[in-house]
MOPAC internal coordinates of N, CA, C and O (Angstrom, degrees):
PM7 1SCF
backbone

  N    0.0000 0     0.00 0     0.00 0    0    0    0
  C    1.4432 1     0.00 0     0.00 0    1    0    0
  C    1.5215 1   108.88 1     0.00 0    2    1    0
  O    1.2310 1   120.80 1   -39.65 1    3    2    1
  N    1.2946 1   116.08 1   140.35 1    3    2    1
  C    1.4673 1   121.33 1  -176.31 1    5    3    2
  C    1.5323 1   110.09 1   -77.68 1    6    5    3
  O    1.2310 1   121.39 1   -35.50 1    7    6    5
  N    1.3150 1   114.95 1   144.50 1    7    6    5
  C    1.4571 1   119.71 1   176.85 1    9    7    6
  C    1.5286 1   109.57 1   -85.06 1   10    9    7
  O    1.2310 1   121.06 1    -9.88 1   11   10    9
  N    1.3127 1   115.57 1   170.12 1   11   10    9
  C    1.4566 1   119.76 1   179.78 1   13   11   10
  C    1.5239 1   111.54 1   -66.08 1   14   13   11
  O    1.2310 1   120.24 1   148.75 1   15   14   13
  N    1.3157 1   117.15 1   -31.25 1   15   14   13
  C    1.4682 1   120.28 1   178.19 1   17   15   14
  C    1.5306 1   109.89 1   -67.70 1   18   17   15
  O    1.2310 1   120.58 1   140.75 1   19   18   17
  N    1.3379 1   116.49 1   -39.25 1   19   18   17
  C    1.4687 1   119.40 1   176.74 1   21   19   18
  C    1.5268 1   111.15 1   -63.23 1   22   21   19
  O    1.2310 1   120.77 1   139.41 1   23   22   21
  N    1.3315 1   116.13 1   -40.59 1   23   22   21
  C    1.4603 1   119.29 1   177.46 1   25   23   22
  C    1.5230 1   111.68 1   -66.84 1   26   25   23
  O    1.2310 1   120.20 1   145.74 1   27   26   25
  N    1.3358 1   117.22 1   -34.26 1   27   26   25
  C    1.4640 1   120.01 1   176.53 1   29   27   26
  C    1.5260 1   110.68 1   -66.42 1   30   29   27
  O    1.2310 1   120.21 1   143.32 1   31   30   29
  N    1.3397 1   117.20 1   -36.68 1   31   30   29
  C    1.4663 1   119.97 1   175.22 1   33   31   30
  C    1.5286 1   110.62 1   -63.25 1   34   33   31
  O    1.2310 1   120.26 1   137.41 1   35   34   33
  N    1.3215 1   117.10 1   -42.59 1   35   34   33
  C    1.4592 1   120.83 1   177.83 1   37   35   34
  C    1.5276 1   110.62 1   -62.53 1   38   37   35
  O    1.2310 1   120.36 1   137.65 1   39   38   37
  N    1.3185 1   116.92 1   -42.35 1   39   38   37
  C    1.4666 1   120.42 1   177.51 1   41   39   38
  C    1.5239 1   111.38 1   -61.63 1   42   41   39
  O    1.2310 1   120.33 1   142.09 1   43   42   41
  N    1.3241 1   116.97 1   -37.91 1   43   42   41
  C    1.4709 1   119.91 1   177.98 1   45   43   42
  C    1.5198 1   110.87 1   -62.56 1   46   45   43
  O    1.2310 1   120.62 1   134.23 1   47   46   45
  N    1.3186 1   116.42 1   -45.77 1   47   46   45
  C    1.4674 1   120.14 1  -178.63 1   49   47   46
  C    1.5272 1   110.58 1   -63.55 1   50   49   47
  O    1.2310 1   120.37 1   131.91 1   51   50   49
  N    1.3320 1   116.89 1   -48.09 1   51   50   49
  C    1.4588 1   120.21 1  -179.96 1   53   51   50
  C    1.5277 1   111.65 1   -64.43 1   54   53   51
  O    1.2310 1   120.47 1   143.97 1   55   54   53
  N    1.3240 1   116.71 1   -36.03 1   55   54   53
  C    1.4584 1   120.33 1  -179.02 1   57   55   54
  C    1.5200 1   111.72 1   -68.31 1   58   57   55
  O    1.2310 1   120.20 1   143.61 1   59   58   57
  N    1.3183 1   117.23 1   -36.39 1   59   58   57
  C    1.4673 1   119.58 1   177.82 1   61   59   58
  C    1.5253 1   109.76 1   -62.66 1   62   61   59
  O    1.2310 1   120.50 1   131.68 1   63   62   61
  N    1.3283 1   116.64 1   -48.32 1   63   62   61
  C    1.4576 1   119.51 1   179.96 1   65   63   62
  C    1.5269 1   111.48 1   -64.16 1   66   65   63
  O    1.2310 1   120.21 1   136.92 1   67   66   65
  N    1.3358 1   117.20 1   -43.08 1   67   66   65
  C    1.4545 1   120.37 1   179.59 1   69   67   66
  C    1.5137 1   112.16 1   -62.83 1   70   69   67
  O    1.2310 1   120.55 1   137.60 1   71   70   69
  N    1.3279 1   116.56 1   -42.40 1   71   70   69
  C    1.4636 1   120.45 1   179.77 1   73   71   70
  C    1.5236 1   111.00 1   -63.02 1   74   73   71
  O    1.2310 1   120.60 1   131.30 1   75   74   73
  N    1.3213 1   116.45 1   -48.70 1   75   74   73
  C    1.4735 1   120.00 1  -177.44 1   77   75   74
  C    1.5237 1   111.07 1   -64.30 1   78   77   75
  O    1.2310 1   120.17 1   131.58 1   79   78   77
  N    1.3233 1   117.28 1   -48.42 1   79   78   77
  C    1.4654 1   120.03 1  -175.70 1   81   79   78
  C    1.5315 1   112.36 1   -67.06 1   82   81   79
  O    1.2310 1   119.93 1   133.85 1   83   82   81
  N    1.3245 1   117.73 1   -46.15 1   83   82   81
  C    1.4595 1   119.13 1  -177.85 1   85   83   82
  C    1.5242 1   112.06 1   -69.82 1   86   85   83
  O    1.2310 1   120.04 1   143.50 1   87   86   85
  N    1.3247 1   117.53 1   -36.50 1   87   86   85
  C    1.4606 1   119.57 1   177.80 1   89   87   86
  C    1.5271 1   110.43 1   -66.30 1   90   89   87
  O    1.2310 1   120.55 1   136.15 1   91   90   89
  N    1.3229 1   116.55 1   -43.85 1   91   90   89
  C    1.4686 1   120.13 1   178.12 1   93   91   90
  C    1.5288 1   110.88 1   -62.62 1   94   93   91
  O    1.2310 1   120.35 1   135.18 1   95   94   93
  N    1.3139 1   116.93 1   -44.82 1   95   94   93
  C    1.4581 1   120.45 1   179.88 1   97   95   94
  C    1.5278 1   110.55 1   -64.27 1   98   97   95
  O    1.2310 1   120.34 1   139.87 1   99   98   97
  N    1.3271 1   116.96 1   -40.13 1   99   98   97
  C    1.4632 1   120.44 1   177.41 1  101   99   98
  C    1.5118 1   112.37 1   -63.47 1  102  101   99
  O    1.2310 1   120.34 1   137.68 1  103  102  101
  N    1.3293 1   116.96 1   -42.32 1  103  102  101
  C    1.4680 1   119.87 1   178.05 1  105  103  102
  C    1.5205 1   111.83 1   -64.30 1  106  105  103
  O    1.2310 1   120.44 1   141.18 1  107  106  105
  N    1.3249 1   116.77 1   -38.82 1  107  106  105
  C    1.4687 1   119.80 1   177.67 1  109  107  106
  C    1.5261 1   111.44 1   -65.79 1  110  109  107
  O    1.2310 1   120.56 1   143.76 1  111  110  109
  N    1.3374 1   116.54 1   -36.24 1  111  110  109
  C    1.4671 1   119.00 1   178.42 1  113  111  110
  C    1.5266 1   111.36 1   -71.04 1  114  113  111
  O    1.2310 1   120.15 1   138.50 1  115  114  113
  N    1.3157 1   117.32 1   -41.50 1  115  114  113
  C    1.4650 1   120.40 1  -178.18 1  117  115  114
  C    1.5254 1   111.01 1   -65.73 1  118  117  115
  O    1.2310 1   120.02 1   143.34 1  119  118  117
  N    1.3298 1   117.57 1   -36.66 1  119  118  117
  C    1.4684 1   121.03 1  -178.79 1  121  119  118
  C    1.5282 1   112.23 1   -84.87 1  122  121  119
  O    1.2310 1   119.97 1  -174.48 1  123  122  121
  N    1.3298 1   117.66 1     5.52 1  123  122  121
  C    1.4762 1   122.84 1   178.94 1  125  123  122
  C    1.5230 1   111.52 1    56.24 1  126  125  123
  O    1.2310 1   121.14 1  -129.14 1  127  126  125
  N    1.3137 1   115.43 1    50.86 1  127  126  125
  C    1.4573 1   121.55 1   179.98 1  129  127  126
  C    1.5380 1   110.73 1   -65.54 1  130  129  127
  O    1.2310 1   119.82 1   -38.82 1  131  130  129
  N    1.3382 1   117.95 1   141.18 1  131  130  129
  C    1.4743 1   121.45 1  -177.61 1  133  131  130
  C    1.5290 1   115.59 1   -57.97 1  134  133  131
  O    1.2310 1   117.85 1   146.02 1  135  134  133
  N    1.3384 1   121.69 1   -33.98 1  135  134  133
  C    1.4728 1   118.07 1  -179.07 1  137  135  134
  C    1.5274 1   113.43 1   -61.79 1  138  137  135
  O    1.2310 1   119.71 1   156.38 1  139  138  137
  N    1.3185 1   118.16 1   -23.62 1  139  138  137
  C    1.4569 1   120.61 1  -179.51 1  141  139  138
  C    1.5367 1   112.10 1   -97.48 1  142  141  139
  O    1.2310 1   120.18 1  -172.90 1  143  142  141
  N    1.3081 1   117.26 1     7.10 1  143  142  141
  C    1.4715 1   120.40 1  -176.69 1  145  143  142
  C    1.5251 1   111.33 1   -64.53 1  146  145  143
  O    1.2310 1   119.49 1   144.58 1  147  146  145
  N    1.3185 1   118.58 1   -35.42 1  147  146  145
  C    1.4558 1   120.70 1  -177.95 1  149  147  146
  C    1.5241 1   112.49 1   -88.39 1  150  149  147
  O    1.2310 1   119.82 1   155.54 1  151  150  149
  N    1.3270 1   117.94 1   -24.46 1  151  150  149
  C    1.4627 1   120.80 1  -172.90 1  153  151  150
  C    1.5180 1   113.88 1   -86.06 1  154  153  151
  O    1.2310 1   119.84 1   144.43 1  155  154  153
  N    1.3203 1   117.91 1   -35.57 1  155  154  153
  C    1.4566 1   121.68 1  -174.61 1  157  155  154
  C    1.5225 1   108.48 1  -120.12 1  158  157  155
  O    1.2310 1   121.04 1   -45.91 1  159  158  157
  N    1.3071 1   115.61 1   134.09 1  159  158  157
  C    1.4693 1   120.37 1   179.17 1  161  159  158
  C    1.5282 1   109.55 1   -63.72 1  162  161  159
  O    1.2310 1   119.40 1   -36.12 1  163  162  161
  N    1.3241 1   118.76 1   143.88 1  163  162  161
  C    1.4668 1   121.59 1  -176.53 1  165  163  162
  C    1.5342 1   114.03 1   -57.04 1  166  165  163
  O    1.2310 1   120.02 1   145.87 1  167  166  165
  N    1.3376 1   117.58 1   -34.13 1  167  166  165
  C    1.4702 1   118.56 1  -178.37 1  169  167  166
  C    1.5295 1   112.63 1   -75.57 1  170  169  167
  O    1.2310 1   119.99 1   167.55 1  171  170  169
  N    1.3378 1   117.61 1   -12.45 1  171  170  169
  C    1.4582 1   120.98 1  -179.18 1  173  171  170
  C    1.5301 1   113.25 1  -106.06 1  174  173  171
  O    1.2310 1   120.09 1   177.44 1  175  174  173
  N    1.3167 1   117.44 1    -2.56 1  175  174  173
  C    1.4750 1   119.27 1  -175.67 1  177  175  174
  C    1.5164 1   112.90 1   -65.46 1  178  177  175
  O    1.2310 1   120.10 1   132.34 1  179  178  177
  N    1.3171 1   117.42 1   -47.66 1  179  178  177
  C    1.4640 1   119.83 1  -176.41 1  181  179  178
  C    1.5239 1   111.06 1   -66.42 1  182  181  179
  O    1.2310 1   119.83 1   133.30 1  183  182  181
  N    1.3182 1   117.94 1   -46.70 1  183  182  181
  C    1.4676 1   119.93 1  -179.43 1  185  183  182
  C    1.5263 1   110.87 1   -67.62 1  186  185  183
  O    1.2310 1   120.23 1   144.01 1  187  186  185
  N    1.3284 1   117.17 1   -35.99 1  187  186  185
  C    1.4665 1   120.25 1   176.10 1  189  187  186
  C    1.5162 1   111.90 1   -66.53 1  190  189  187
  O    1.2310 1   120.53 1   140.98 1  191  190  189
  N    1.3270 1   116.59 1   -39.02 1  191  190  189
  C    1.4662 1   120.21 1   178.14 1  193  191  190
  C    1.5160 1   112.25 1   -65.40 1  194  193  191
  O    1.2310 1   120.87 1   138.79 1  195  194  193
  N    1.3237 1   115.94 1   -41.21 1  195  194  193
  C    1.4662 1   119.42 1   178.53 1  197  195  194
  C    1.5271 1   110.00 1   -66.22 1  198  197  195
  O    1.2310 1   120.22 1   141.30 1  199  198  197
  N    1.3210 1   117.18 1   -38.70 1  199  198  197
  C    1.4630 1   120.57 1   176.96 1  201  199  198
  C    1.5216 1   111.57 1   -62.42 1  202  201  199
  O    1.2310 1   120.44 1   139.63 1  203  202  201
  N    1.3291 1   116.76 1   -40.37 1  203  202  201
  C    1.4694 1   119.99 1   178.03 1  205  203  202
  C    1.5253 1   111.14 1   -65.87 1  206  205  203
  O    1.2310 1   120.29 1   139.51 1  207  206  205
  N    1.3135 1   117.05 1   -40.49 1  207  206  205
  C    1.4668 1   120.09 1   178.98 1  209  207  206
  C    1.5313 1   110.45 1   -64.84 1  210  209  207
  O    1.2310 1   120.22 1   139.32 1  211  210  209
  N    1.3255 1   117.18 1   -40.68 1  211  210  209
  C    1.4696 1   120.20 1   177.40 1  213  211  210
  C    1.5254 1   111.36 1   -65.29 1  214  213  211
  O    1.2310 1   120.15 1   141.43 1  215  214  213
  N    1.3248 1   117.32 1   -38.57 1  215  214  213
  C    1.4650 1   119.75 1   175.91 1  217  215  214
  C    1.5249 1   110.92 1   -65.19 1  218  217  215
  O    1.2310 1   120.40 1   143.18 1  219  218  217
  N    1.3350 1   116.83 1   -36.82 1  219  218  217
  C    1.4640 1   120.42 1   175.51 1  221  219  218
  C    1.5153 1   111.54 1   -63.15 1  222  221  219
  O    1.2310 1   120.28 1   142.78 1  223  222  221
  N    1.3270 1   117.06 1   -37.22 1  223  222  221
  C    1.4650 1   120.08 1   176.41 1  225  223  222
  C    1.5300 1   111.25 1   -67.26 1  226  225  223
  O    1.2310 1   120.21 1   148.34 1  227  226  225
  N    1.3254 1   117.20 1   -31.66 1  227  226  225
  C    1.4716 1   120.18 1   173.69 1  229  227  226
  C    1.5120 1   111.32 1   -63.83 1  230  229  227
  O    1.2310 1   120.42 1   139.11 1  231  230  229
  N    1.3290 1   116.81 1   -40.89 1  231  230  229
  C    1.4586 1   120.21 1   175.60 1  233  231  230
  C    1.5299 1   111.10 1   -65.53 1  234  233  231
  O    1.2310 1   120.09 1   144.04 1  235  234  233
  N    1.3262 1   117.44 1   -35.96 1  235  234  233
  C    1.4583 1   120.66 1   177.23 1  237  235  234
  C    1.5270 1   110.58 1   -64.08 1  238  237  235
  O    1.2310 1   120.05 1   139.61 1  239  238  237
  N    1.3200 1   117.51 1   -40.39 1  239  238  237
  C    1.4659 1   120.78 1   177.18 1  241  239  238
  C    1.5278 1   110.78 1   -63.29 1  242  241  239
  O    1.2310 1   120.38 1   139.28 1  243  242  241
  N    1.3254 1   116.87 1   -40.72 1  243  242  241
  C    1.4702 1   120.81 1   177.05 1  245  243  242
  C    1.5240 1   110.75 1   -63.58 1  246  245  243
  O    1.2310 1   120.22 1   141.47 1  247  246  245
  N    1.3259 1   117.18 1   -38.53 1  247  246  245
  C    1.4529 1   121.53 1   177.39 1  249  247  246
  C    1.5225 1   111.09 1   -62.12 1  250  249  247
  O    1.2310 1   120.45 1   133.63 1  251  250  249
  N    1.3219 1   116.74 1   -46.37 1  251  250  249
  C    1.4713 1   120.81 1  -179.22 1  253  251  250
  C    1.5246 1   110.66 1   -63.89 1  254  253  251
  O    1.2310 1   120.01 1   135.31 1  255  254  253
  N    1.3261 1   117.59 1   -44.69 1  255  254  253
  C    1.4620 1   120.28 1  -179.43 1  257  255  254
  C    1.5298 1   111.94 1   -65.23 1  258  257  255
  O    1.2310 1   120.18 1   140.04 1  259  258  257
  N    1.3219 1   117.27 1   -39.96 1  259  258  257
  C    1.4695 1   120.18 1   177.90 1  261  259  258
  C    1.5185 1   111.06 1   -66.43 1  262  261  259
  O    1.2310 1   120.44 1   138.89 1  263  262  261
  N    1.3215 1   116.77 1   -41.11 1  263  262  261
  C    1.4624 1   121.03 1   179.42 1  265  263  262
  C    1.5273 1   110.52 1   -63.76 1  266  265  263
  O    1.2310 1   120.43 1   138.35 1  267  266  265
  N    1.3380 1   116.78 1   -41.65 1  267  266  265
  C    1.4657 1   120.02 1   178.16 1  269  267  266
  C    1.5217 1   111.10 1   -64.65 1  270  269  267
  O    1.2310 1   119.78 1   142.19 1  271  270  269
  N    1.3334 1   118.02 1   -37.81 1  271  270  269
  C    1.4588 1   121.01 1   178.26 1  273  271  270
  C    1.5237 1   110.49 1   -63.51 1  274  273  271
  O    1.2310 1   120.41 1   137.78 1  275  274  273
  N    1.3271 1   116.83 1   -42.22 1  275  274  273
  C    1.4654 1   120.52 1   179.23 1  277  275  274
  C    1.5236 1   110.24 1   -63.15 1  278  277  275
  O    1.2310 1   120.29 1   135.28 1  279  278  277
  N    1.3316 1   117.05 1   -44.72 1  279  278  277
  C    1.4680 1   120.13 1  -179.68 1  281  279  278
  C    1.5201 1   111.81 1   -63.96 1  282  281  279
  O    1.2310 1   120.15 1   137.51 1  283  282  281
  N    1.3183 1   117.31 1   -42.49 1  283  282  281
  C    1.4688 1   119.44 1  -179.56 1  285  283  282
  C    1.5193 1   111.72 1   -67.80 1  286  285  283
  O    1.2310 1   119.84 1   143.64 1  287  286  285
  N    1.3136 1   117.91 1   -36.36 1  287  286  285
  C    1.4623 1   119.30 1   178.40 1  289  287  286
  C    1.5275 1   110.29 1   -68.02 1  290  289  287
  O    1.2310 1   120.16 1   145.51 1  291  290  289
  N    1.3219 1   117.31 1   -34.49 1  291  290  289
  C    1.4618 1   119.73 1   175.87 1  293  291  290
  C    1.5172 1   111.33 1   -68.08 1  294  293  291
  O    1.2310 1   120.20 1   141.39 1  295  294  293
  N    1.3214 1   117.22 1   -38.61 1  295  294  293
  C    1.4606 1   120.06 1   178.61 1  297  295  294
  C    1.5169 1   110.78 1   -66.60 1  298  297  295
  O    1.2310 1   119.88 1   142.48 1  299  298  297
  N    1.3196 1   117.83 1   -37.52 1  299  298  297
  C    1.4677 1   120.73 1   177.90 1  301  299  298
  C    1.5134 1   111.42 1   -64.63 1  302  301  299
  O    1.2310 1   120.39 1   145.45 1  303  302  301
  N    1.3342 1   116.87 1   -34.55 1  303  302  301
  C    1.4636 1   120.53 1   179.04 1  305  303  302
  C    1.5227 1   112.08 1   -81.93 1  306  305  303
  O    1.2310 1   120.06 1   171.55 1  307  306  305
  N    1.3204 1   117.49 1    -8.45 1  307  306  305
  C    1.4609 1   120.50 1   177.90 1  309  307  306
  C    1.5090 1   114.68 1    90.35 1  310  309  307
  O    1.2310 1   120.01 1  -168.88 1  311  310  309
  N    1.3218 1   117.58 1    11.12 1  311  310  309
  C    1.4577 1   119.77 1   179.86 1  313  311  310
  C    1.5115 1   108.43 1   -88.62 1  314  313  311
  O    1.2310 1   120.54 1   -53.91 1  315  314  313
  N    1.3364 1   116.57 1   126.09 1  315  314  313
  C    1.4625 1   119.55 1  -177.33 1  317  315  314
  C    1.5233 1   112.56 1  -113.95 1  318  317  315
  O    1.2310 1   119.51 1  -160.44 1  319  318  317
  N    1.2980 1   118.54 1    19.56 1  319  318  317
  C    1.4579 1   121.52 1   174.75 1  321  319  318
  C    1.5188 1   114.04 1    73.26 1  322  321  319
  O    1.2310 1   120.20 1  -156.28 1  323  322  321
  N    1.3203 1   117.22 1    23.72 1  323  322  321
  C    1.4511 1   120.19 1   179.78 1  325  323  322
  C    1.5165 1   114.02 1    83.08 1  326  325  323
  O    1.2310 1   120.26 1   179.47 1  327  326  325
  N    1.3192 1   117.10 1    -0.53 1  327  326  325
  C    1.4579 1   120.24 1   178.67 1  329  327  326
  C    1.5162 1   108.97 1   -89.58 1  330  329  327
  O    1.2310 1   120.89 1   -41.49 1  331  330  329
  N    1.3059 1   115.90 1   138.51 1  331  330  329
  C    1.4531 1   120.25 1   177.14 1  333  331  330
  C    1.5147 1   110.00 1   -89.60 1  334  333  331
  O    1.2310 1   121.07 1   -43.87 1  335  334  333
  N    1.2982 1   115.57 1   136.13 1  335  334  333
  C    1.4516 1   120.58 1   174.93 1  337  335  334
  C    1.5268 1   108.43 1   -68.65 1  338  337  335
  O    1.2310 1   119.99 1   -35.63 1  339  338  337
  N    1.3226 1   117.62 1   144.37 1  339  338  337
  C    1.4675 1   121.16 1  -177.50 1  341  339  338
  C    1.5216 1   111.36 1   -59.15 1  342  341  339
  O    1.2310 1   120.81 1   139.94 1  343  342  341
  N    1.3305 1   116.06 1   -40.06 1  343  342  341
  C    1.4749 1   118.46 1   179.86 1  345  343  342
  C    1.5105 1   111.02 1   -66.39 1  346  345  343
  O    1.2310 1   119.99 1   143.90 1  347  346  345
  N    1.3393 1   117.62 1   -36.10 1  347  346  345
  C    1.4522 1   120.47 1   179.74 1  349  347  346
  C    1.5255 1   110.53 1   -66.89 1  350  349  347
  O    1.2310 1   120.15 1   139.15 1  351  350  349
  N    1.3314 1   117.33 1   -40.85 1  351  350  349
  C    1.4674 1   120.77 1   178.32 1  353  351  350
  C    1.5212 1   109.96 1   -64.43 1  354  353  351
  O    1.2310 1   120.62 1   137.97 1  355  354  353
  N    1.3352 1   116.43 1   -42.03 1  355  354  353
  C    1.4553 1   119.99 1   179.11 1  357  355  354
  C    1.5186 1   110.37 1   -64.64 1  358  357  355
  O    1.2310 1   120.03 1   139.38 1  359  358  357
  N    1.3211 1   117.54 1   -40.62 1  359  358  357
  C    1.4525 1   121.40 1   179.13 1  361  359  358
  C    1.5175 1   110.76 1   -65.38 1  362  361  359
  O    1.2310 1   120.01 1   138.80 1  363  362  361
  N    1.3227 1   117.59 1   -41.20 1  363  362  361
  C    1.4643 1   120.41 1   177.33 1  365  363  362
  C    1.5194 1   111.28 1   -62.32 1  366  365  363
  O    1.2310 1   120.31 1   139.88 1  367  366  365
  N    1.3311 1   117.02 1   -40.12 1  367  366  365
  C    1.4568 1   118.70 1  -178.89 1  369  367  366
  C    1.5264 1   110.97 1   -69.07 1  370  369  367
  O    1.2310 1   120.06 1   149.29 1  371  370  369
  N    1.3096 1   117.49 1   -30.71 1  371  370  369
  C    1.4642 1   119.92 1   177.86 1  373  371  370
  C    1.5163 1   112.62 1   -76.41 1  374  373  371
  O    1.2310 1   120.42 1   141.42 1  375  374  373
  N    1.3208 1   116.80 1   -38.58 1  375  374  373
  C    1.4540 1   120.69 1  -175.36 1  377  375  374
  C    1.5223 1   113.33 1   -90.72 1  378  377  375
  O    1.2310 1   119.54 1   161.43 1  379  378  377
  N    1.2809 1   118.48 1   -18.57 1  379  378  377
  C    1.4602 1   120.61 1  -177.76 1  381  379  378
  C    1.5112 1   110.78 1    81.70 1  382  381  379
  O    1.2310 1   120.55 1     1.91 1  383  382  381
  N    1.3303 1   116.56 1  -178.09 1  383  382  381
  C    1.4610 1   119.79 1  -174.84 1  385  383  382
  C    1.5193 1   112.57 1   -78.64 1  386  385  383
  O    1.2310 1   119.11 1   155.32 1  387  386  385
  N    1.3259 1   119.31 1   -24.68 1  387  386  385
  C    1.4561 1   121.36 1  -176.37 1  389  387  386
  C    1.5123 1   113.70 1   -87.92 1  390  389  387
  O    1.2310 1   119.38 1   176.13 1  391  390  389
  N    1.2924 1   118.78 1    -3.87 1  391  390  389
  C    1.4405 1   120.91 1  -179.09 1  393  391  390
  C    1.5227 1   112.63 1    85.16 1  394  393  391
  O    1.2310 1   120.28 1   179.02 1  395  394  393
  N    1.3320 1   117.06 1    -0.98 1  395  394  393
  C    1.4627 1   120.29 1   177.92 1  397  395  394
  C    1.5124 1   109.02 1   -97.60 1  398  397  395
  O    1.2310 1   121.25 1   -23.56 1  399  398  397
  N    1.2914 1   115.22 1   156.44 1  399  398  397
  C    1.4521 1   119.14 1   178.87 1  401  399  398
  C    1.5201 1   109.29 1   -75.45 1  402  401  399
  O    1.2310 1   120.29 1   -39.05 1  403  402  401
  N    1.3030 1   117.05 1   140.95 1  403  402  401
  C    1.4555 1   121.69 1   179.25 1  405  403  402
  C    1.5271 1   110.06 1   -69.59 1  406  405  403
  O    1.2310 1   121.21 1   -34.36 1  407  406  405
  N    1.3221 1   115.28 1   145.64 1  407  406  405
  C    1.4734 1   116.61 1   176.88 1  409  407  406
  C    1.5305 1   110.34 1   -67.51 1  410  409  407
  O    1.2310 1   121.37 1   -41.19 1  411  410  409
  N    1.3026 1   114.98 1   138.81 1  411  410  409
  C    1.4528 1   119.86 1  -177.71 1  413  411  410
  C    1.5255 1   109.56 1  -107.51 1  414  413  411
  O    1.2310 1   122.69 1   -26.98 1  415  414  413
  N    1.2961 1   112.45 1   153.02 1  415  414  413
  C    1.4730 1   118.52 1   176.69 1  417  415  414
  C    1.5179 1   108.84 1   -72.81 1  418  417  415
  O    1.2310 1   120.26 1   -43.22 1  419  418  417
  N    1.3304 1   117.11 1   136.78 1  419  418  417
  C    1.4592 1   118.45 1   179.37 1  421  419  418
  C    1.5351 1   109.62 1   -67.72 1  422  421  419
  O    1.2310 1   121.67 1   -38.07 1  423  422  421
  N    1.3221 1   114.42 1   141.93 1  423  422  421
  C    1.4417 1   118.31 1   178.70 1  425  423  422
  C    1.5181 1   110.50 1   -83.60 1  426  425  423
  O    1.2310 1   120.25 1   -34.22 1  427  426  425
  N    1.2936 1   117.13 1   145.78 1  427  426  425
  C    1.4659 1   120.92 1  -178.42 1  429  427  426
  C    1.4832 1   113.05 1   -96.51 1  430  429  427
  O    1.2310 1   120.10 1   180.00 1  431  430  429

């Protein structure tokens, strides 16, 4: 059974395609492109194009929400994308690779 993160990945993929295709189709309708001259009546081209662009924005919203869900689930699991936190790097430099404190020079 698929996890919610897997479904969010699927939503991201589908949303990218939906956003690109509907936005492109909407722009072609609004600009009265010749390929759509026979398919859509002239009085419906502008309103149809705007509707397609709005539907593309709905897919964009779904993409953003799915992407945020994936990022938050990764943060909850402790995965930081291979980036080291600044405090962790500072702690490693202070403690060394063995986890022991480095010997310090005696103060005079």
